C-alpha positions as CSV (number, residue, x, y, z in Angstrom):
1,F,271.3,60.6,219.9
2,Y,273.0,62.1,223.1
3,A,274.9,58.8,223.4
4,T,276.2,58.9,219.7
5,R,277.2,62.8,220.1
6,D,279.2,61.6,223.1
7,V,281.4,59.1,221.3
8,T,281.7,61.0,218.4
9,A,283.0,64.1,221.0
10,T,280.1,66.4,219.1
11,V,278.6,66.7,222.7
12,E,279.5,70.6,222.7
13,S,278.7,71.1,218.8
14,I,276.6,74.1,218.7
15,D,274.8,73.2,215.4
16,L,273.7,70.1,217.2
17,I,273.0,71.7,220.5
18,T,270.7,74.4,218.8
19,A,268.8,71.4,216.6
20,S,268.2,69.4,220.1
21,I,266.9,72.2,221.9
22,L,264.6,73.9,219.5
23,S,263.4,70.3,217.7
24,K,261.3,69.6,220.9
25,K,260.3,73.8,221.4
26,L,259.0,73.9,217.4
27,A,257.2,70.2,217.7
28,A,255.2,71.7,221.0
29,G,254.2,74.6,218.8
30,L,255.1,77.3,220.8
31,D,254.5,81.1,219.8
32,A,257.1,82.9,221.8
33,L,260.3,81.7,223.8
34,V,263.1,82.6,225.9
35,M,266.4,81.0,226.8
36,D,268.4,81.3,229.6
37,V,272.0,80.9,228.7
38,K,274.5,79.9,231.5
39,V,277.8,81.7,231.5
40,G,280.4,81.0,233.9
41,R,282.4,78.3,235.9
42,G,279.1,76.0,236.6
43,A,278.0,76.6,232.9
44,F,277.6,73.8,230.4
45,M,279.4,76.1,227.5
46,P,283.0,76.5,228.6
47,T,283.4,80.7,227.7
48,Y,281.5,83.8,227.6
49,E,282.3,83.5,223.8
50,L,281.2,80.3,223.6
51,S,277.7,81.0,225.4
52,K,277.1,83.8,223.7
53,E,277.3,82.0,220.2
54,L,275.2,79.2,221.6
55,A,272.5,81.7,222.4
56,Q,272.5,83.8,219.0
57,S,272.4,80.3,217.1
58,I,269.3,79.5,219.1
59,V,267.4,82.9,218.7
60,D,268.3,83.1,215.0
61,V,267.4,79.6,214.1
62,A,264.1,79.9,216.2
63,T,262.9,82.8,214.5
64,G,263.7,81.7,211.2
65,A,261.4,79.1,211.9
66,G,258.6,81.4,212.7
67,M,258.8,81.5,216.7
68,K,259.6,84.6,218.3
69,T,262.7,84.0,220.4
70,T,265.1,86.0,222.6
71,A,267.8,84.9,225.2
72,L,269.3,86.3,228.5
73,L,273.0,85.3,229.4
74,T,272.9,85.0,233.0
75,D,275.5,84.0,235.3
76,M,276.8,80.7,236.5
77,N,279.7,81.8,238.7
78,Q,277.9,80.7,241.7
79,P,274.6,79.0,242.9
80,L,271.6,80.6,241.2
81,A,269.8,80.5,244.7
82,S,270.9,79.6,248.3
83,S,270.5,75.3,247.9
84,A,271.5,72.8,245.7
85,G,269.5,69.5,246.2
86,N,266.2,68.0,245.7
87,A,264.0,68.9,248.5
88,V,266.0,71.9,249.6
89,E,265.5,73.4,246.1
90,V,262.0,72.6,246.1
91,M,261.5,74.0,250.0
92,E,263.3,77.4,248.5
93,A,261.1,77.3,245.4
94,V,258.3,77.4,247.5
95,R,259.2,79.9,249.9
96,F,260.0,82.5,247.0
97,L,256.3,81.7,245.6
98,R,254.9,82.3,248.9
99,D,257.0,85.4,249.3
100,D,258.5,84.0,252.6
101,F,262.1,84.6,251.3
102,R,263.3,86.0,247.8
103,N,267.0,85.4,247.0
104,P,267.9,88.5,245.2
105,R,270.0,86.9,242.8
106,L,267.3,84.2,241.9
107,N,264.4,87.1,242.2
108,E,266.4,89.1,239.2
109,V,266.8,86.2,237.0
110,I,263.4,85.0,237.3
111,F,262.1,88.7,236.8
112,S,264.3,89.3,233.8
113,L,263.4,85.8,232.0
114,C,259.3,86.4,232.8
115,S,259.6,90.1,231.8
116,E,261.1,89.0,228.6
117,L,258.4,86.2,228.0
118,L,255.5,88.7,228.8
119,Q,257.1,91.4,226.0
120,N,257.7,88.5,223.5
121,C,253.8,87.2,224.0
122,G,252.7,90.9,223.8
123,L,251.3,90.8,227.2
124,V,252.8,93.8,228.2
125,E,254.7,96.8,226.5
126,S,257.5,97.4,228.9
127,D,260.0,95.9,231.5
128,V,258.5,98.2,234.0
129,S,255.0,97.0,233.7
130,A,256.2,93.2,233.5
131,R,257.7,93.4,236.8
132,E,255.0,95.1,238.3
133,M,252.8,92.1,237.1
134,L,255.0,89.9,238.4
135,E,255.2,91.4,241.6
136,N,251.5,91.4,242.0
137,K,251.4,87.5,241.3
138,I,253.5,87.1,244.3
139,T,252.9,89.3,247.0
140,S,248.9,88.6,246.3
141,G,249.5,84.8,246.5
142,K,248.3,84.0,243.0
143,A,251.6,82.4,241.9
144,A,251.9,80.1,245.0
145,E,248.2,79.0,244.5
146,I,248.7,78.5,240.7
147,F,251.5,76.1,241.8
148,G,249.7,74.4,244.5
149,R,246.9,73.5,241.6
150,M,249.9,72.4,239.6
151,V,251.1,70.3,242.2
152,K,247.4,68.5,242.8
153,G,246.5,68.2,239.0
154,L,249.8,65.9,239.1
155,G,248.7,63.6,241.6
156,G,250.7,65.4,244.6
157,P,248.7,66.4,247.9
158,A,246.7,69.3,247.7
159,D,248.1,71.2,250.8
160,F,251.6,71.1,249.2
161,V,252.2,74.8,249.5
162,E,250.8,75.1,252.9
163,C,252.9,72.8,254.3
164,P,255.7,71.5,252.2
165,E,257.7,70.3,255.2
166,E,255.1,67.5,255.8
167,Y,256.0,65.9,252.5
168,L,259.6,66.8,251.8
169,K,262.1,64.5,253.9
170,E,264.9,66.0,256.1
171,S,268.2,64.6,255.9
172,K,269.5,62.5,258.7
173,V,272.5,65.0,259.2
174,V,272.3,68.6,259.0
175,H,275.4,70.8,260.0
176,P,276.9,73.9,259.2
177,V,280.4,74.5,257.6
178,F,282.3,76.9,258.6
179,P,285.8,78.8,256.9
180,D,289.3,78.0,258.0
181,A,289.8,81.8,257.7
182,E,288.2,84.8,258.1
183,G,287.6,87.1,255.3
184,I,285.0,87.0,252.0
185,I,283.9,84.6,249.4
186,T,285.6,85.6,246.2
187,S,285.2,82.8,244.0
188,M,283.9,79.1,244.2
189,D,284.2,75.9,242.2
190,L,281.0,75.7,241.0
191,R,281.0,72.5,239.1
192,G,282.7,70.9,242.2
193,L,279.5,72.0,244.6
194,G,277.5,70.5,241.4
195,M,279.6,67.0,241.7
196,L,279.4,67.3,245.5
197,V,275.7,66.9,245.6
198,V,275.5,63.8,243.6
199,E,278.2,62.4,245.8
200,L,275.9,63.0,248.6
201,G,273.5,60.8,246.9
202,G,271.3,63.8,245.4
203,G,272.2,62.6,241.7
204,R,272.9,59.5,239.9
205,R,276.5,58.7,238.5
206,R,275.2,55.1,237.3
207,T,271.6,54.9,236.0
208,E,270.7,52.2,239.0
209,D,271.8,54.5,241.5
210,K,268.7,55.7,243.9
211,I,268.6,59.3,244.5
212,N,268.3,60.7,248.0
213,H,266.3,63.6,247.5
214,S,266.8,64.7,251.1
215,V,270.5,65.4,250.6
216,G,272.1,68.8,249.5
217,L,273.3,72.2,250.7
218,S,271.3,75.1,251.9
219,Q,272.2,78.7,253.3
220,I,274.8,78.7,250.8
221,A,276.7,81.8,251.2
222,A,276.9,84.2,247.8
223,L,280.1,85.9,246.4
224,G,281.1,88.7,248.6
225,T,279.8,87.1,251.6
226,P,282.0,87.9,255.1
227,V,282.5,84.5,256.6
228,D,284.2,83.5,259.6
229,A,284.1,81.1,262.7
230,G,280.4,82.1,263.3
231,W,279.2,82.8,260.1
232,P,278.9,79.4,257.7
233,L,279.8,78.7,253.9
234,C,276.8,76.5,253.9
235,M,274.5,73.9,256.0
236,V,275.2,70.3,254.7
237,H,272.3,67.9,254.5
238,A,273.8,64.3,254.4
239,A,273.1,60.8,255.1
240,S,275.5,60.1,257.5
241,D,278.2,61.5,259.4
242,E,281.0,60.3,257.4
243,D,279.1,62.0,254.6
244,F,279.3,65.2,256.2
245,R,283.1,65.1,256.9
246,M,283.5,64.2,253.0
247,A,281.5,67.4,252.3
248,E,282.9,69.5,254.5
249,K,286.3,69.2,253.1
250,R,285.4,69.4,249.7
251,I,283.1,72.9,250.2
252,R,286.5,74.3,251.9
253,E,288.5,73.3,248.5
254,A,285.5,74.6,246.5
255,M,285.0,78.0,248.2
256,V,288.1,80.6,248.0
257,I,288.4,82.9,251.1
258,G,290.1,86.5,250.1
259,E,290.1,90.1,251.3
260,E,288.0,91.6,248.2
261,L,286.2,90.8,245.5
262,V,288.0,91.3,241.9
263,E,284.7,91.7,240.0
264,E,281.2,92.6,241.4
265,P,278.9,89.7,240.6
266,K,276.1,90.2,238.1
267,E,272.8,88.2,237.5
268,V,272.1,89.1,233.8
269,Y,275.0,90.0,231.6
270,E,273.2,90.5,228.4
271,R,270.1,90.1,226.1
272,I,270.6,88.2,222.5
273,A,268.1,89.0,220.1
274,P,267.6,88.2,216.1
275,Q,270.6,89.1,213.9
């Protein structure tokens, strides 16, 4: 189906995207749904208006089919968390669930989406109550415990949450990338950074490609972060020194250093309800 849309130039058709997404959700018999629709340079839809149109379409069709649905428009002008890749993202997720480190952007988007779903399901009556419940599940260790049980249930190691570093391979080369100039990060080519991870081996360019789960980017500096010769833009996890040098050049091109931010970055722009 996707291949047909590709050759007929209908990949970005909102009607077909809506049908593709909701056919699976409705077939699963869900009672409630919250959609996270991205906005920004790394988003699938090219403009804010089209992202909002897609979100409204999904919400209206799903609600009309009897499934209580809302959507949040969330920012994709910078990475959602501090890492991009396979093993590095899993490690950050585990650290989040264990309450070792919670990236503020990631925390806000997760709490906003979970709060919305808890309210849609009727489990809480307000955003405040939802956030209190979510905070308790993390700080009490319950969230990490449940994730550990999920991993074990899928055939993974029983102690994965306790010692993920024993199972997540480290790349051969791990080096920081420093900026060419002192200043603050004012913008990012997020799609370019995503494609860089693919070129490092973290994704497939051809169906026969093998994924290197250890490569990627970590400790990615957020928009507005002051950087200089002593504060890196990010850490590169690469398979070779040659790959690192390629990544270093691409990262410096993708991250724009200036004197001040034009606009403070947001995490959640708008809530979309049925019309």
